[in-house]
LOMI-540429 format. One record per atom (N, C-alpha, C): atom name; x, y, z; residue number from 1; residue in one letter. Coordinates in steps of 0.02 Angstrom, whole numbers, padded with zeros to 5 digits. Atoms other than C-alpha are relative to their C-alpha. Example, Ala and Ser with C-alpha at 12.3 -4.5 7.8 and 13.67 -1.06 7.14 Angstrom:
- N  00045  -00059  00000  1  A
- CA  00615  -00225  00390  1  A
- C  00045  00060  00000  1  A
- N  -00042  -00059  -00003  2  S
- CA  00684  -00053  00357  2  S
- C  -00039  00055  00037  2  S
! end
This chain:
- N  00069  00000  -00021  1  X
- CA  -00457  -00290  -00305  1  X
- C  -00009  00048  00058  1  X
- N  00012  -00050  -00053  2  X
- CA  -00539  -00165  -00186  2  X
- C  -00058  -00023  00044  2  X
- N  00050  00016  -00050  3  X
- CA  -00637  -00195  -00026  3  X
- C  -00016  00064  00038  3  X
- N  00017  -00061  -00039  4  X
- CA  -00733  -00058  00069  4  X
- C  00037  00000  00066  4  X
- N  -00036  -00007  -00063  5  X
- CA  -00634  00007  00217  5  X
- C  -00048  -00010  00059  5  X
- N  00052  00008  -00051  6  X
- CA  -00796  00012  00320  6  X
- C  -00064  -00025  -00033  6  X
- N  00065  00021  00027  7  X
- CA  -00976  -00045  00300  7  X
- C  -00042  00060  -00024  7  X
- N  00036  -00060  00021  8  X
- CA  -01026  00135  00262  8  X
- C  -00012  -00001  -00075  8  X
- N  00019  00001  00070  9  X
- CA  -01116  00157  00096  9  X
- C  00050  00038  -00043  9  X
- N  -00047  -00040  00040  10  X
- CA  -00992  00290  00039  10  X
- C  00064  -00039  -00014  10  X
- N  -00060  00041  00011  11  X
- CA  -00846  00168  00061  11  X
- C  -00015  -00057  -00048  11  X
- N  00020  00051  00048  12  X
- CA  -00941  00033  -00033  12  X
- C  00000  00028  -00070  12  X
- N  -00001  -00033  00065  13  X
- CA  -00966  00155  -00175  13  X
- C  00071  00017  -00022  13  X
- N  -00070  -00015  00015  14  X
- CA  -00783  00203  -00163  14  X
- C  00036  -00062  -00028  14  X
- N  -00030  00062  00026  15  X
- CA  -00732  00020  -00190  15  X
- C  -00022  -00013  -00072  15  X
- N  00024  00008  00069  16  X
- CA  -00842  00011  -00345  16  X
- C  00032  00052  -00045  16  X
- N  -00030  -00054  00040  17  X
- CA  -00772  00178  -00404  17  X
- C  00073  -00015  -00014  17  X
- N  -00070  00018  00011  18  X
- CA  -00594  00117  -00380  18  X
- C  00007  -00051  -00056  18  X
- N  -00002  00048  00055  19  X
- CA  -00630  -00031  -00493  19  X
- C  -00013  00034  -00067  19  X
- N  00016  -00036  00061  20  X
- CA  -00707  00087  -00621  20  X
- C  00059  00040  -00026  20  X
- N  -00054  -00044  00021  21  X
- CA  -00559  00205  -00623  21  X
- C  00065  -00038  -00014  21  X
- N  -00062  00036  00008  22  X
- CA  -00424  00072  -00617  22  X
- C  -00003  -00059  -00049  22  X
- N  00006  00058  00044  23  X
- CA  -00492  -00075  -00717  23  X
- C  -00048  00012  -00057  23  X
- N  00050  -00010  00053  24  X
- CA  -00651  -00030  -00810  24  X
- C  00019  00055  -00048  24  X
- N  -00024  -00053  00044  25  X
- CA  -00567  00125  -00879  25  X
- C  00032  -00030  -00063  25  X
- N  -00035  00033  00056  26  X
- CA  -00465  00007  -00989  26  X
- C  -00046  -00051  -00034  26  X
- N  00036  00057  00028  27  X
- CA  -00585  -00139  -01011  27  X
- C  -00069  00019  -00029  27  X
- N  00068  -00015  00023  28  X
- CA  -00757  -00058  -01032  28  X
- C  -00003  00022  -00073  28  X
- N  00005  -00019  00070  29  X
- CA  -00719  00026  -01200  29  X
- C  00004  -00058  -00049  29  X
- N  -00008  00055  00047  30  X
- CA  -00663  -00136  -01282  30  X
- C  -00050  -00057  00012  30  X
- N  00052  00049  -00013  31  X
- CA  -00806  -00236  -01205  31  X
- C  -00069  00030  -00015  31  X
- N  00066  -00031  00007  32  X
- CA  -00953  -00114  -01200  32  X
- C  -00001  00059  -00047  32  X
- N  -00001  -00055  00048  33  X
- CA  -00895  00024  -01318  33  X
- C  00000  00069  00031  33  X
- N  -00002  -00066  -00031  34  X
- CA  -00882  00166  -01191  34  X
- C  00036  -00004  00067  34  X
- N  -00031  -00003  -00066  35  X
- CA  -00797  00223  -01032  35  X
- C  -00051  -00016  00054  35  X
- N  00047  00020  -00053  36  X
- CA  -00873  00164  -00867  36  X
- C  -00040  00060  00026  36  X
- N  00042  -00055  -00026  37  X
- CA  -01017  00267  -00793  37  X
- C  00030  00035  00060  37  X
- N  -00031  -00032  -00057  38  X
- CA  -00915  00298  -00635  38  X
- C  00046  00058  -00022  38  X
- N  -00044  -00053  00025  39  X
- CA  -00792  00399  -00739  39  X
- C  -00039  00055  -00035  39  X
- N  00042  -00050  00033  40  X
- CA  -00924  00484  -00844  40  X
- C  -00033  00046  00052  40  X
- N  00035  -00039  -00050  41  X
- CA  -01012  00540  -00686  41  X
- C  00043  00054  00032  41  X
- N  -00043  -00047  -00035  42  X
- CA  -00860  00629  -00615  42  X
- C  00044  00042  -00047  42  X
- N  -00043  -00037  00046  43  X
- CA  -00762  00684  -00769  43  X
- C  -00039  00030  -00059  43  X
- N  00043  -00030  00051  44  X
- CA  -00903  00718  -00892  44  X
- C  00035  00013  -00066  44  X
- N  -00027  -00019  00065  45  X
- CA  -00841  00814  -01044  45  X
- C  00076  -00007  -00004  45  X
- N  -00073  00009  00002  46  X
- CA  -00659  00789  -00992  46  X
- C  00019  -00065  -00035  46  X
- N  -00012  00063  00036  47  X
- CA  -00673  00612  -01061  47  X
- C  -00020  00007  -00072  47  X
- N  00019  -00004  00071  48  X
- CA  -00673  00598  -01250  48  X
- C  -00062  -00042  -00013  48  X
- N  00059  00037  00022  49  X
- CA  -00831  00539  -01335  49  X
- C  00017  -00041  -00062  49  X
- N  -00008  00042  00059  50  X
- CA  -00829  00393  -01455  50  X
- C  -00057  00012  -00048  50  X
- N  00052  -00006  00051  51  X
- CA  -00922  00413  -01617  51  X
- C  -00038  -00066  -00005  51  X
- N  00036  00063  00008  52  X
- CA  -01057  00283  -01658  52  X
- C  00041  -00052  -00038  52  X
- N  -00041  00047  00039  53  X
- CA  -00938  00206  -01785  53  X
- C  00057  -00029  00044  53  X
- N  -00054  00024  -00044  54  X
- CA  -00797  00197  -01656  54  X
- C  -00027  -00049  00052  54  X
- N  00029  00044  -00050  55  X
- CA  -00912  00117  -01528  55  X
- C  -00013  -00069  -00029  55  X
- N  00012  00065  00033  56  X
- CA  -00959  -00019  -01652  56  X
- C  00066  -00038  -00007  56  X
- N  -00066  00031  00008  57  X
- CA  -00774  -00052  -01686  57  X
- C  00028  -00025  00067  57  X
- N  -00027  00017  -00065  58  X
- CA  -00730  -00055  -01502  58  X
- C  -00037  -00057  00035  58  X
- N  00041  00047  -00039  59  X
- CA  -00874  -00157  -01432  59  X
- C  00016  -00072  -00019  59  X
- N  -00015  00072  00009  60  X
- CA  -00830  -00342  -01409  60  X
- C  00059  -00011  -00046  60  X
- N  -00057  00004  00046  61  X
- CA  -00663  -00315  -01496  61  X
- C  00058  -00040  00028  61  X
- N  -00054  00041  -00028  62  X
- CA  -00560  -00430  -01383  62  X
- C  -00024  -00072  00008  62  X
- N  00017  00071  -00004  63  X
- CA  -00554  -00619  -01373  63  X
- C  00003  -00026  00072  63  X
- N  -00006  00022  -00069  64  X
- CA  -00500  -00640  -01192  64  X
- C  00031  00056  00041  64  X
- N  -00029  -00049  -00045  65  X
- CA  -00442  -00542  -01040  65  X
- C  00056  -00034  00040  65  X
- N  -00055  00023  -00042  66  X
- CA  -00273  -00566  -00956  66  X
- C  00004  00044  00061  66  X
- N  -00001  -00039  -00062  67  X
- CA  -00276  -00512  -00774  67  X
- C  00064  -00013  00039  67  X
- N  -00056  00004  -00047  68  X
- CA  -00119  -00476  -00674  68  X
- C  -00027  00019  00068  68  X
- N  00029  -00013  -00066  69  X
- CA  -00181  -00492  -00495  69  X
- C  00056  00010  00050  69  X
- N  -00056  -00016  -00044  70  X
- CA  -00056  -00403  -00384  70  X
- C  -00021  00004  00073  70  X
- N  00017  -00013  -00070  71  X
- CA  -00152  -00357  -00228  71  X
- C  -00074  00015  00009  71  X
- N  00065  -00025  -00020  72  X
- CA  -00314  -00321  -00137  72  X
- C  00011  00057  00050  72  X
- N  -00008  -00060  -00042  73  X
- CA  -00333  -00151  -00053  73  X
- C  -00066  00021  00029  73  X
- N  00059  -00031  -00028  74  X
- CA  -00455  -00063  00060  74  X
- C  -00012  00067  -00036  74  X
- N  00018  -00062  00034  75  X
- CA  -00549  00083  -00019  75  X
- C  -00041  00044  00047  75  X
- N  00036  -00048  -00042  76  X
- CA  -00606  00239  00076  76  X
- C  -00023  00059  -00043  76  X
- N  00028  -00056  00038  77  X
- CA  -00718  00375  00004  77  X
- C  00035  00066  00019  77  X
- N  -00032  -00065  -00011  78  X
- CA  -00633  00545  -00017  78  X
- C  -00041  00058  -00028  78  X
- N  00044  -00054  00024  79  X
- CA  -00781  00643  -00085  79  X
- C  -00036  00032  00059  79  X
- N  00038  -00025  -00058  80  X
- CA  -00879  00657  00077  80  X
- C  00041  00005  00063  80  X
- N  -00044  -00005  -00058  81  X
- CA  -00730  00648  00195  81  X
- C  00070  00016  -00023  81  X
- N  -00068  -00018  00017  82  X
- CA  -00551  00708  00202  82  X
- C  00045  -00062  00002  82  X
- N  -00047  00056  00004  83  X
- CA  -00414  00586  00153  83  X
- C  00072  00026  -00001  83  X
- N  -00070  -00021  -00001  84  X
- CA  -00231  00608  00196  84  X
- C  00043  -00063  -00001  84  X
- N  -00045  00058  00006  85  X
- CA  -00105  00479  00137  85  X
- C  00069  00021  00024  85  X
- N  -00064  -00023  -00028  86  X
- CA  00047  00499  00248  86  X
- C  00043  -00057  00027  86  X
- N  -00043  00056  -00021  87  X
- CA  00120  00325  00275  87  X
- C  00006  -00050  -00057  87  X
- N  -00016  00048  00053  88  X
- CA  00183  00177  00176  88  X
- C  -00056  -00049  -00014  88  X
- N  00054  00049  00010  89  X
- CA  00020  00080  00192  89  X
- C  -00051  00024  -00052  89  X
- N  00049  -00026  00049  90  X
- CA  -00075  00193  00069  90  X
- C  00036  00019  -00064  90  X
- N  -00027  -00018  00066  91  X
- CA  -00052  00236  -00114  91  X
- C  00000  00075  -00008  91  X
- N  -00005  -00072  00006  92  X
- CA  00012  00413  -00137  92  X
- C  -00039  00025  -00060  92  X
- N  00039  -00030  00054  93  X
- CA  -00106  00520  -00240  93  X
- C  -00064  -00037  -00017  93  X
- N  00059  00041  00018  94  X
- CA  -00245  00390  -00235  94  X
- C  -00066  00036  00012  94  X
- N  00062  -00036  -00015  95  X
- CA  -00371  00517  -00170  95  X
- C  -00015  00055  -00052  95  X
- N  00009  -00052  00050  96  X
- CA  -00358  00626  -00326  96  X
- C  -00050  -00022  -00053  96  X
- N  00052  00013  00050  97  X
- CA  -00478  00640  -00471  97  X
- C  00019  -00057  -00047  97  X
- N  -00020  00051  00048  98  X
- CA  -00375  00528  -00584  98  X
- C  -00008  -00071  00028  98  X
- N  00010  00065  -00032  99  X
- CA  -00396  00386  -00457  99  X
- C  -00072  -00009  00024  99  X
- N  00070  00007  -00019  100  X
- CA  -00579  00419  -00426  100  X
- C  -00017  00022  00070  100  X
- N  00012  -00026  -00068  101  X
- CA  -00566  00512  -00260  101  X
- C  -00007  -00057  00051  101  X
- N  00001  00059  -00045  102  X
- CA  -00527  00349  -00169  102  X
- C  00068  -00005  00034  102  X
- N  -00060  00012  -00040  103  X
- CA  -00402  00324  -00029  103  X
- C  00011  -00075  00002  103  X
- N  -00014  00072  00003  104  X
- CA  -00322  00153  -00059  104  X
- C  00055  -00017  00049  104  X
- N  -00047  00017  -00053  105  X
- CA  -00233  00070  00086  105  X
- C  00001  -00075  00013  105  X
- N  -00006  00071  -00017  106  X
- CA  -00172  -00099  00146  106  X
- C  -00020  -00015  00072  106  X
- N  00014  00011  -00071  107  X
- CA  -00224  -00072  00327  107  X
- C  -00069  00027  00020  107  X
- N  00061  -00023  -00032  108  X
- CA  -00383  -00055  00429  108  X
- C  00011  -00002  00075  108  X
- N  -00013  -00006  -00072  109  X
- CA  -00364  00006  00608  109  X
- C  00068  -00027  00018  109  X
- N  -00068  00022  -00012  110  X
- CA  -00179  -00032  00594  110  X
- C  00014  -00073  -00014  110  X
- N  -00008  00072  00014  111  X
- CA  -00208  -00214  00544  111  X
- C  00006  -00010  -00075  111  X
- N  -00009  00011  00072  112  X
- CA  -00140  -00268  00373  112  X
- C  -00057  -00043  -00028  112  X
- N  00055  00035  00033  113  X
- CA  -00266  -00337  00248  113  X
- C  00016  -00075  -00007  113  X
- N  -00019  00071  00005  114  X
- CA  -00168  -00501  00240  114  X
- C  00073  -00009  00021  114  X
- N  -00070  00013  -00017  115  X
- CA  00001  -00583  00269  115  X
- C  00046  00036  -00049  115  X
- N  -00044  -00038  00045  116  X
- CA  00144  -00477  00200  116  X
- C  00041  -00045  -00046  116  X
- N  -00047  00032  00047  117  X
- CA  00253  -00525  00051  117  X
- C  00062  00044  -00004  117  X
- N  -00060  -00041  00007  118  X
- CA  00417  -00453  -00009  118  X
- C  -00013  00068  -00029  118  X
- N  00018  -00065  00028  119  X
- CA  00327  -00307  -00094  119  X
- C  -00044  00037  00050  119  X
- N  00031  -00038  -00055  120  X
- CA  00266  -00169  00021  120  X
- C  -00075  00005  -00004  120  X
- N  00073  -00009  00006  121  X
- CA  00089  -00148  -00048  121  X
- C  -00036  -00063  -00022  121  X
- N  00029  00063  00022  122  X
- CA  00059  -00330  -00092  122  X
- C  -00005  -00048  00059  122  X
- N  00013  00046  -00055  123  X
- CA  -00021  -00444  00039  123  X
- C  -00038  -00061  -00025  123  X
- N  00034  00062  00020  124  X
- CA  -00091  -00620  00033  124  X
- C  -00074  00005  00018  124  X
- N  00073  -00005  -00009  125  X
- CA  -00280  -00602  00009  125  X
- C  -00033  -00043  -00053  125  X
- N  00023  00045  00053  126  X
- CA  -00337  -00756  -00086  126  X
- C  -00072  00011  -00021  126  X
- N  00070  -00012  00020  127  X
- CA  -00522  -00709  -00082  127  X
- C  -00005  00052  -00056  127  X
- N  -00001  -00049  00054  128  X
- CA  -00475  -00565  -00197  128  X
- C  00001  -00032  -00068  128  X
- N  -00001  00037  00064  129  X
- CA  -00445  -00694  -00333  129  X
- C  -00071  -00017  -00022  129  X
- N  00069  00017  00017  130  X
- CA  -00626  -00753  -00326  130  X
- C  -00038  00062  -00020  130  X
- N  00034  -00062  00018  131  X
- CA  -00686  -00573  -00330  131  X
- C  00019  00022  -00070  131  X
- N  -00022  -00019  00067  132  X
- CA  -00582  -00541  -00486  132  X
- C  -00034  -00043  -00052  132  X
- N  00033  00044  00048  133  X
- CA  -00660  -00691  -00571  133  X
- C  -00073  00020  -00010  133  X
- N  00069  -00025  00007  134  X
- CA  -00833  -00623  -00533  134  X
- C  -00002  00062  -00044  134  X
- N  -00004  -00058  00044  135  X
- CA  -00779  -00462  -00616  135  X
- C  00004  -00021  -00072  135  X
- N  -00006  00023  00069  136  X
- CA  -00728  -00557  -00771  136  X
- C  -00065  -00030  -00025  136  X
- N  00065  00027  00020  137  X
- CA  -00898  -00643  -00771  137  X
- C  -00046  00056  -00022  137  X
- N  00040  -00057  00020  138  X
- CA  -00980  -00472  -00778  138  X
- C  00020  00024  -00069  138  X
- N  -00025  -00021  00065  139  X
- CA  -00870  -00430  -00926  139  X
- C  -00010  -00053  -00054  139  X
- N  00016  00054  00046  140  X
- CA  -00918  -00596  -01006  140  X
- C  00058  -00018  -00046  140  X
- N  -00059  00019  00039  141  X
- CA  -00743  -00643  -01062  141  X
- C  00039  -00055  00035  141  X
- N  -00047  00049  -00027  142  X
- CA  -00626  -00790  -01041  142  X
- C  00057  00038  00033  142  X
- N  -00055  -00034  -00034  143  X
- CA  -00485  -00747  -00922  143  X
- C  00060  -00046  00007  143  X
- N  -00063  00033  -00015  144  X
- CA  -00303  -00796  -00906  144  X
- C  00033  00043  00053  144  X
- N  -00020  -00039  -00058  145  X
- CA  -00232  -00744  -00739  145  X
- C  00074  -00010  00015  145  X
- N  -00070  00001  -00018  146  X
- CA  -00054  -00699  -00689  146  X
- C  00006  00017  00075  146  X
- N  -00009  -00008  -00072  147  X
- CA  -00009  -00719  -00504  147  X
- C  00074  00004  00018  147  X
- N  -00070  -00005  -00019  148  X
- CA  00152  -00666  -00420  148  X
- C  00007  00004  00076  148  X
- N  -00015  00000  -00072  149  X
- CA  00225  -00694  -00247  149  X
- C  00074  00012  00009  149  X
- N  -00069  -00015  -00016  150  X
- CA  00385  -00612  -00188  150  X
- C  00015  -00022  00071  150  X
- N  -00016  00028  -00066  151  X
- CA  00465  -00704  -00044  151  X
- C  00027  00054  00047  151  X
- N  -00027  -00048  -00049  152  X
- CA  00491  -00598  00114  152  X
- C  00062  -00026  00035  152  X
- N  -00057  00030  -00034  153  X
- CA  00626  -00717  00173  153  X
- C  00066  00025  -00029  153  X
- N  -00063  -00029  00021  154  X
- CA  00805  -00656  00165  154  X
- C  00055  -00052  -00011  154  X
- N  -00054  00048  00007  155  X
- CA  00917  -00808  00187  155  X
- C  -00012  -00047  -00058  155  X
- N  00006  00046  00057  156  X
- CA  00954  -00926  00043  156  X
- C  -00038  -00063  00021  156  X
- N  00033  00061  -00024  157  X
- CA  00899  -01075  00147  157  X
- C  -00076  00010  00005  157  X
- N  00071  -00013  -00009  158  X
- CA  00731  -00995  00188  158  X
- C  -00036  00008  -00066  158  X
- N  00039  -00013  00060  159  X
- CA  00687  -00937  00016  159  X
- C  00006  -00056  -00052  159  X
- N  00003  00060  00041  160  X
- CA  00736  -01100  -00069  160  X
- C  -00052  -00049  00028  160  X
- N  00051  00041  -00033  161  X
- CA  00626  -01190  00058  161  X
- C  -00062  00044  00009  161  X
- N  00050  -00054  00001  162  X
- CA  00484  -01072  00009  162  X
- C  -00071  -00027  00011  162  X
- N  00066  00027  -00018  163  X
- CA  00335  -01149  00099  163  X
- C  -00054  00053  -00008  163  X
- N  00051  -00053  00005  164  X
- CA  00247  -00980  00101  164  X
- C  -00023  00011  -00072  164  X
- N  00020  -00007  00070  165  X
- CA  00249  -00971  -00089  165  X
- C  -00048  -00056  -00019  165  X
- N  00045  00056  00013  166  X
- CA  00169  -01143  -00097  166  X
- C  -00068  00013  00032  166  X
- N  00064  -00015  -00033  167  X
- CA  00037  -01092  00030  167  X
- C  -00038  00054  -00037  167  X
- N  00032  -00054  00038  168  X
- CA  00004  -00934  -00071  168  X
- C  -00037  -00028  -00060  168  X
- N  00032  00026  00061  169  X
- CA  -00031  -01028  -00232  169  X
- C  -00055  -00050  00016  169  X
- N  00054  00045  -00020  170  X
- CA  -00131  -01162  -00144  170  X
- C  -00064  00039  00018  170  X
- N  00058  -00038  -00022  171  X
- CA  -00245  -01032  -00066  171  X
- C  -00033  00037  -00058  171  X
- N  00029  -00036  00057  172  X
- CA  -00266  -00931  -00226  172  X
- C  -00032  -00048  -00049  172  X
- N  00030  00050  00044  173  X
- CA  -00298  -01086  -00329  173  X
- C  -00066  -00026  00029  173  X
- N  00062  00023  -00032  174  X
- CA  -00430  -01138  -00202  174  X
- C  -00057  00047  -00016  174  X
- N  00053  -00048  00016  175  X
- CA  -00528  -00978  -00228  175  X
- C  -00013  00003  -00075  175  X
- N  00010  00003  00072  176  X
- CA  -00499  -00988  -00415  176  X
- C  -00043  -00060  -00018  176  X
- N  00039  00060  00012  177  X
- CA  -00568  -01165  -00413  177  X
- C  -00074  00011  00018  177  X
- N  00070  -00014  -00019  178  X
- CA  -00723  -01105  -00320  178  X
- C  -00033  00045  -00050  178  X
- N  00029  -00044  00051  179  X
- CA  -00748  -00967  -00448  179  X
- C  -00017  -00040  -00063  179  X
- N  00013  00042  00059  180  X
- CA  -00735  -01096  -00588  180  X
- C  -00062  -00043  00012  180  X
- N  00060  00039  -00016  181  X
- CA  -00864  -01205  -00500  181  X
- C  -00063  00043  -00002  181  X
- N  00056  -00047  00005  182  X
- CA  -00974  -01049  -00496  182  X
- C  -00006  00028  -00070  182  X
- N  00008  -00013  00071  183  X
- CA  -00956  -01043  -00686  183  X
- C  00041  00059  -00026  183  X
- N  -00047  -00048  00029  184  X
- CA  -00816  -00915  -00706  184  X
- C  00040  -00036  -00054  184  X
- N  -00032  00032  00057  185  X
- CA  -00737  -00952  -00875  185  X
- C  00075  00017  00000  185  X
- N  -00072  -00011  -00007  186  X
- CA  -00552  -00965  -00832  186  X
- C  00038  -00051  -00042  186  X
- N  -00035  00044  00046  187  X
- CA  -00434  -01035  -00962  187  X
- C  00074  -00010  00016  187  X
- N  -00071  00008  -00015  188  X
- CA  -00263  -01016  -00882  188  X
- C  00020  00033  00065  188  X
- N  -00028  -00026  -00062  189  X
- CA  -00160  -00981  -00726  189  X
- C  00075  00001  -00010  189  X
- N  -00071  -00008  00017  190  X
- CA  00014  -00911  -00749  190  X
- C  00037  00027  00061  190  X
- N  -00039  -00022  -00057  191  X
- CA  00142  -00897  -00608  191  X
- C  00057  00045  -00023  191  X
- N  -00057  -00043  00010  192  X
- CA  00261  -00750  -00611  192  X
- C  00046  -00010  00060  192  X
- N  -00026  00015  00065  193  X
- CA  00394  -00804  -00630  193  X
- C  00037  -00067  00003  193  X
- N  -00036  00063  00002  194  X
- CA  00488  -00958  -00687  194  X
- C  00063  00002  00043  194  X
- N  -00062  -00007  -00039  195  X
- CA  00649  -00893  -00609  195  X
- C  00007  00071  00026  195  X
- N  -00012  -00067  -00026  196  X
- CA  00708  -00746  -00505  196  X
- C  00029  00044  -00056  196  X
- N  -00018  -00043  00055  197  X
- CA  00731  -00597  -00620  197  X
- C  00015  00070  00024  197  X
- N  -00013  -00070  -00015  198  X
- CA  00776  -00413  -00628  198  X
- C  -00067  00037  -00004  198  X
- N  00066  -00031  -00005  199  X
- CA  00621  -00318  -00569  199  X
- C  00004  00077  00001  199  X
- N  00003  -00072  00008  200  X
- CA  00635  -00139  -00634  200  X
- C  00038  00036  00056  200  X
- N  -00034  -00039  -00051  201  X
- CA  00675  -00017  -00492  201  X
- C  00019  -00041  00061  201  X
- N  -00016  00043  -00057  202  X
- CA  00681  -00161  -00367  202  X
- C  00060  -00045  -00012  202  X
- N  -00058  00041  00015  203  X
- CA  00823  -00248  -00456  203  X
- C  -00011  -00074  00017  203  X
- N  00003  00071  -00020  204  X
- CA  00858  -00421  -00385  204  X
- C  -00024  -00009  00072  204  X
- N  00021  00005  -00070  205  X
- CA  00788  -00380  -00213  205  X
- C  -00067  -00037  00008  205  X
- N  00063  00037  -00002  206  X
- CA  00616  -00453  -00255  206  X
- C  00009  -00065  -00037  206  X
- N  -00012  00066  00029  207  X
- CA  00619  -00640  -00289  207  X
- C  -00066  -00036  -00010  207  X
- N  00064  00030  00017  208  X
- CA  00467  -00706  -00378  208  X
- C  00005  -00072  -00026  208  X
- N  -00008  00061  00039  209  X
- CA  00540  -00860  -00459  209  X
- C  -00013  -00065  00037  209  X
- N  00002  00068  -00025  210  X
- CA  00507  -01044  -00437  210  X
- C  00072  -00029  00002  210  X
- N  -00070  00021  00001  211  X
- CA  00694  -01062  -00472  211  X
- C  00044  00058  00023  211  X
- N  -00050  -00049  -00019  212  X
- CA  00837  -00970  -00388  212  X
- C  00058  -00001  -00050  212  X
- N  -00057  -00004  00045  213  X
- CA  00979  -00908  -00498  213  X
- C  00063  00014  00042  213  X
- N  -00063  -00011  -00035  214  X
- CA  01154  -00927  -00425  214  X
- C  00037  00056  -00037  214  X
- N  -00031  -00056  00036  215  X
- CA  01235  -00758  -00466  215  X
- C  00071  -00014  -00023  215  X
- N  -00069  00015  00020  216  X
- CA  01408  -00836  -00480  216  X
- C  00003  -00047  -00059  216  X
- N  -00002  00051  00053  217  X
- CA  01369  -00983  -00593  217  X
- C  -00058  00006  -00050  217  X
- N  00062  -00006  00039  218  X
- CA  01197  -00933  -00663  218  X
- C  -00038  -00066  -00004  218  X
- N  00038  00062  -00003  219  X
- CA  01138  -01108  -00620  219  X
- C  -00071  00013  00026  219  X
- N  00069  -00005  -00022  220  X
- CA  00950  -01127  -00598  220  X
- C  -00013  -00054  00053  220  X
- N  00009  00045  -00056  221  X
- CA  00911  -01204  -00429  221  X
- C  -00074  -00002  00018  221  X
- N  00072  00003  -00015  222  X
- CA  00732  -01267  -00404  222  X
- C  -00014  00011  00074  222  X
- N  00024  -00009  -00069  223  X
- CA  00647  -01204  -00247  223  X
- C  -00051  -00055  00014  223  X
- N  00050  00050  -00019  224  X
- CA  00527  -01314  -00152  224  X
- C  -00065  00010  -00040  224  X
- N  00062  -00015  00038  225  X
- CA  00384  -01225  -00244  225  X
- C  00003  -00027  -00071  225  X
- N  -00006  00026  00068  226  X
- CA  00452  -01282  -00413  226  X
- C  -00020  -00073  -00002  226  X
- N  00018  00071  -00004  227  X
- CA  00438  -01465  -00363  227  X
- C  -00075  -00008  00015  227  X
- N  00071  00004  -00015  228  X
- CA  00266  -01435  -00287  228  X
- C  -00043  00016  -00061  228  X
- N  00040  -00020  00058  229  X
- CA  00201  -01347  -00443  229  X
- C  00004  -00053  -00055  229  X
- N  -00007  00055  00048  230  X
- CA  00270  -01485  -00555  230  X
- C  -00048  -00057  00018  230  X
- N  00044  00055  -00022  231  X
- CA  00178  -01616  -00452  231  X
- C  -00074  00019  -00007  231  X
- N  00069  -00023  00007  232  X
- CA  00020  -01511  -00450  232  X
- C  -00023  -00003  -00073  232  X
- N  00018  00000  00071  233  X
- CA  00021  -01491  -00640  233  X
- C  -00008  -00072  -00025  233  X
- N  00004  00070  00022  234  X
- CA  00051  -01677  -00663  234  X
- C  -00063  -00035  00025  234  X
- N  00060  00032  -00025  235  X
- CA  -00104  -01718  -00561  235  X
- C  -00060  00015  -00044  235  X
- N  00053  -00017  00048  236  X
- CA  -00212  -01633  -00696  236  X
- C  -00068  00010  00033  236  X
- N  00064  -00006  -00033  237  X
- CA  -00346  -01591  -00569  237  X
- C  00002  00055  00052  237  X
- N  00009  -00048  -00054  238  X
- CA  -00411  -01455  -00453  238  X
- C  -00039  -00031  00058  238  X
- N  00043  00032  -00049  239  X
- CA  -00507  -01583  -00351  239  X
- C  00031  -00001  00070  239  X
- N  -00032  00003  -00064  240  X
- CA  -00377  -01585  -00213  240  X
- C  00013  00069  00030  240  X
- N  -00011  -00068  -00024  241  X
- CA  -00376  -01396  -00193  241  X
- C  -00065  00023  00034  241  X
- N  00059  -00021  -00039  242  X
- CA  -00496  -01341  -00056  242  X
- C  00015  00063  00040  242  X
- N  -00006  -00059  -00042  243  X
- CA  -00527  -01182  00042  243  X
- C  00001  -00022  00072  243  X
! end
């Protein structure tokens, strides 16, 4: 999800443009039958045109939307001002045409957008979940959401007693519950992942699981979050989840 870096109108438009170039680019064709207007406005003839027959085939051609919600970022306009990404808090190349001329960063005036996790560009911003649900309401589709939290803790004792992961899911579920009460049609919530796994270039350094895997025995050891999530699911209710 993207939030304007400042209250300036150009940054507000940049946040909308970032959504258009990063999410609507994929979703708009299969929901509305065409690329988003934000992309048409800046790329024009560079974008392929769908024939009338193709638009009919594409429009409303999906049954539901699955959203992987990784992070919320600040968005800064790079059309009317210069953008230079030179530190680890911004996304390299985000100010280019393919990204919509938007500088995407995790910091504002040196202050992170939320509490850090084990992944450098992923911070805890639970309100971003509610914003994503509002986006799905615009697209008029059921949503199933995938959430992931990588523990920043290093010791075995700390990351088995993963209170921060529990707090993460409590806060995100709270905003999800509020979105549902505001009539967002949400059909599922999926935690990544059941157990610590091999995460591409990050290997075993990022630990998303509700269960720890002992590398010597391959035993699955439930973290505190696994027991919490089991109890939460057994309650069959969101009534106890509040913001």
